[in-house]
N, C-alpha and C positions, 0 to 999 in steps of 0.2 A: 878312549876307553870304551865308549858306547858305539863307535863307528862300526866296527866288525859285527857285533851282535845284532845291531839294527838291520844291517844289510842281509845277514843270514836269516834272521827272523822274518824280514820283510819278503824275501824270495821264497822262504818256506810257506808263508801265507799265500803267495801268488799260486804255487802249484798245488798245495794241499787242499786249499779252498776250491780251486777249480776242479780237482779230482772228486771232492765231496759233492760239489754242485752238480757235476755231470751225471751222477746217479739219481738225482732227485726227480720226482714225478710232479711236482708243483712249480709252475712258472715263477711265482713270486719267491719261492725259496731258492730256486736256482738263481734269480737275479740278486738276491741277498748274499749268496756265497760269491757270485761274481764281483759284487762290491767289495767283499773282504779281499778278494784276489787283487783287484785294481788298487786298494788301499795299501796292500803290500808293496806295490811299486813305488808309491809315494814315500812309504816308510824306508825303503831301500835307497831311494834318492836322497832322503834327508841324512841317512847313515853315510852315504858317499860324500855329502857336503862336509861331514865332520872328519872324514878321513883325508879329504882334499880341499881344504878351506879356500884355496886359491880359485876353485871352480864355482864358488858360492854365487858370484855375480851373474853368472850364466845359468846356474842350476835353480836358483829361487824363481825367476820368470818361468823357466820351463816347468817346474813342479806346479806353479799356480795355473799355467795354462792347461797342463794335464788335468788338474783337479776340476777346473771349469768345464772342460770338454767332457769329463766323465760325469759331472753333475747333470749336464744337459742331456747327454746320450741315455743315462740310466733312468732319468726322470720320464723321457719319452717312452721307454720300455715299460716302466711301471704303469704309466698311464695307459698304454696300449692293452696291458692285461685287464685294467678296469673297463675299457671300452668293450673288449671281447666278452666280458662277463654280462654286460647289459644288452648284448645282441640275442636274437633268438636262437634256439637250439639248432644250428645248422652245422652242416659238415664242413663248410668253407667260410672263411672270413672275407668281407668285401675287399676289393682292391685298394681302396684308400687307406684301410687299416694295415694291410701288408706293406704299403709304402711307408707308413709311419713307423713300422717295425724295421724295415730294411735299412733306412737311412742311418738311424742310431747304431743298429747292429754292425753295419759295415764300418761305421766310425770307431766303435770299440775295437774291432779287429785291427784297425789302422790302415785300411785300403787307401789307394791314391785319391787325392782330391777331398779328403775328409779331415776334420779337425783332429781325429785320432792319429792320422798319419803325421801331421805336422807336430802334435804334441810329443809323439814318440821320436821323431826326427830331432826335436829340440833336446829331449832327454839323451839321446844318443850323442849329439853334439856336445853337450855339457858334461858328459861322463867319458869322454874319449881317453882320459887318463888311465882308465881300467878297462881293457877290452872284454873281460869276462862279463861286465855289467851289460854291455851292449848284446852279448850272446844271450844272456839270460832274458833280457828284454824281448829279443826275437822270439825266444821259446815261449814267453808268456803270450805273445801274439797268437801262437798256435793253439794254446790252451784256451784263449779267448774265442778263437774261431770254433773249437769244439763245443764251448758253452753256448755260443750263439746258435750253432747247429741244433743243439738239443733244445734250446728255447724255441726255436721256430717249429720243431717238431712237436713240442707240447702245445703251441698255439694253433696247430692245425687240427687238434682235437676239439670236438664240439663243446660249446661253452655249457659246462655242467650248471653253472648258476644262472643260466638264461631264463628270462621270464616270457610268458606268453605275450606277444605283440610288443615286446620291449624295443625301444629305439634309443640310441646313444644320446646323451645330453650334451648341449653345446658347451656347457660348463666343464665338461670332461674332454670334449674334442679340442677346444681352443688351446688348453695348456699342452696337450699332446702334440698338436701341430706346431706350437711355438717352440716346444723343446727339440722337436725333430729338426726344425729349420735352423735353429741355433747351432746345430752340430755342423752346419756348412756355411750359413750366411755370415755368422759373426766373425769369420776369419778375416773378411775384407775390411772390418771397422774396428778391429782390436787395437789397442795402443801399440806403438812402435817399440816392443820389447826388444832388449839388446839381442837376443837369438834371431830376431826377424831381420837384422841387417845381414845375416849369413844364410838364413832359410827363407823360403817362400813356398806357397802352396804348390807351385809347379815343381819345387824339388822333390815332392813326394811321388812324382811319376817315375818310378824305378821298379826294377824287378825285386829289390829287397823289401818293398812294401806290399808286394803282391803274393810272393811265394809262400810266406807263413799262412796266409789265409787258405791258399790251395791245399797245402799239406794238412792243415787242420780239417778242412772239408773231407779229404780223402781218408784221414784216420777216423773221422765220425762215421763214415760209410763202412769202412772196414771193420770197425769195432762194435758194430751194431748188435751182433749175436752175442758177443762177449758181455757187453753191458746189459743185454736182456737177461743174462743168466745170473746177474748179481741183484740181490735184493736192495731196494732203496734204503739207505740209511736214515735214521730218524733225525729230523731237524732239531736243532737246539742242543748244541754240544754240552753246555754245563749241566742242563737238567737231566739229560740222558746220563751223563757221568755219575750224578748223584743217585739216580735210579739204579744203575748198575751196581754201585757200591752197596745200595741198600738190599738189593737181591742177593749179592755175594755174601754179605755179613749174615743174611738170614740163613743161607745155606751152611755157612760155617757154624752158626749157633747150633744146628741140629747134629753136628758131627763131633763137637767137643764136649767135655765134661760139664757137670752142673755148675760149678763155679765160673768157669770160663764162658759157659753158655749165657749166664746172666750178664757178664760184661758185654759179650757180643751182641746179645738182644738189646742192651742199652744203646750200643753204637749203631745197630740196626735202626731202632726207633728214632735215634737222633737224625740219622741221614734220611730216613723216610719223612721225618718232620720238616727237614730242610727242603726236600723235594717238593712236598705238599705246599709249603709256604712259598717257593719259588712259582709253583704252577698257579697258586692262588693270587700272587702278586701280578703275574703276567695277565691272567684273566681279568683282574681288577683294573690294570693299567690300560688294557685294550679297550674296555668299555668307555673309559674316560678320554681316550685319545682319538676315538673315532669322530670324524666330522661328517655332518650330514651333507654338506655341499663343499667338497674338497676342491672343486674346479677353480672358482673365484679366489680362493685363498692361495692356491698354488700359482695362479697368473700373477698375483701381486708379488709373491716370493721370487718368482723367476724374473720378473721385471725389476725388482730391487737388486737382485744378484747381477743381472746383466748391466744395470746402470752403475753399480759399484765397480764392475770389471772394466768398463769401457772409460770411466771417468778418472 
């Protein structure tokens, strides 16, 4: 009963979140929408397992492997944004930071010799009962390439939050480096999952792992002028939804009669109150969730995740 809806909603999240993130002007917001897109693949994989229970033994380790690969790659990219914000206001990032960006970005796209390539090969092998799934998975690699191209474009811009004489902290450099290395290194020491009896890192050396990234890069270049003509949509879907409903009800209140106007204004005030409470809750939560020294904390979290994954 839930199989088809999960697969449909999962792939809708893959492509809609990618389209929404491609228009963003903030690197962290883009990565957030990229995460939603990647989680859509996981949701679609779970839906596939409900539709084809016989594939569960292969699909479960493939989904876990994909989730771990995404966790390490996305952590490295988020950390790299933090590093760029601590640099001086320069037009170019240092080469070491570009390397830390390039490794996880290529891994997310699924280019050969990366954890992303093996994770997507494992998903493709486990879902061979439905060819459309493999096709949509390949198309998702193209959208990921578009997102990573946009991310690198944003990272080329000068660090607006840079401070005079700022220098990156080792507490932030180390988890970034660890996350980036785990995108490739941990392939050799992961447990012998069932799909690894059929797949190896060398199996990713194929044209099918390369051409989606090339097509995504070409589409990113060709669509530059079109994307520049579109205003960046506001981040925060639910909050924007409440705000739009509030403005719409306010306009309606001015056009209808006195009795209906009172009702409409009450609805408008209600939605405005909900929007204000959501904004206040977000601001209050962000103050309490900020960590002064996130580097050591994230090193511990990454180490625990890695230990749990290989044990």
